[in-house]
C-alpha positions in Angstrom: 202.8 7.7 62.3 205.7 7.7 64.6 205.7 7.5 68.4 207.1 9.8 71.0 208.4 8.9 74.4 207.7 11.5 77.2 209.5 11.3 80.6 208.7 13.6 83.5 211.9 15.2 84.8 210.6 17.9 87.2 207.8 18.3 89.7 204.6 20.0 88.9 204.3 21.4 92.5 204.0 25.1 92.3 203.1 25.1 88.6 200.0 26.4 87.0 196.8 24.3 87.1 196.7 23.7 83.4 200.3 22.4 83.4 199.5 19.9 86.2 196.4 18.8 84.4 198.3 18.4 81.1 200.8 16.1 82.9 198.0 14.1 84.3 196.3 13.9 80.8 199.6 12.6 79.3 199.6 9.9 82.0 202.5 11.2 84.0 202.0 11.1 87.8 205.5 11.4 89.3 209.1 12.3 88.4 210.6 9.5 86.3 207.4 8.3 84.8 207.6 7.5 81.1 204.8 7.1 78.5 204.9 6.4 74.8 202.2 8.2 72.8 201.4 8.5 69.1 203.1 11.5 67.5 200.1 13.7 66.8 199.6 17.4 66.8 197.5 17.2 70.0 200.2 15.4 71.9 202.9 17.7 70.6 200.8 20.7 71.8 200.5 19.1 75.3 204.3 18.5 75.4 205.0 22.1 74.4 202.8 23.2 77.3 205.0 21.4 79.8 208.3 21.3 77.9 210.2 22.6 81.0 208.9 19.7 83.1 209.4 16.8 80.6 212.0 15.3 78.3 210.8 13.8 75.0 212.3 11.8 72.1 211.0 10.2 69.0 210.8 6.4 69.0 210.5 4.2 66.0 
């Protein structure tokens, strides 16, 4: 499986609770934080929930 790099680009302040919790579950705490996760359907679903707050790219 591939990997995907997720970087938080915007603040979760004022967002919905599930979006804040999704960022925390992904391991993102503040703007500029980056995590590398396995490219699985569960992770893709989390990224799609907060797509307006993060930037993501596939990593080999």
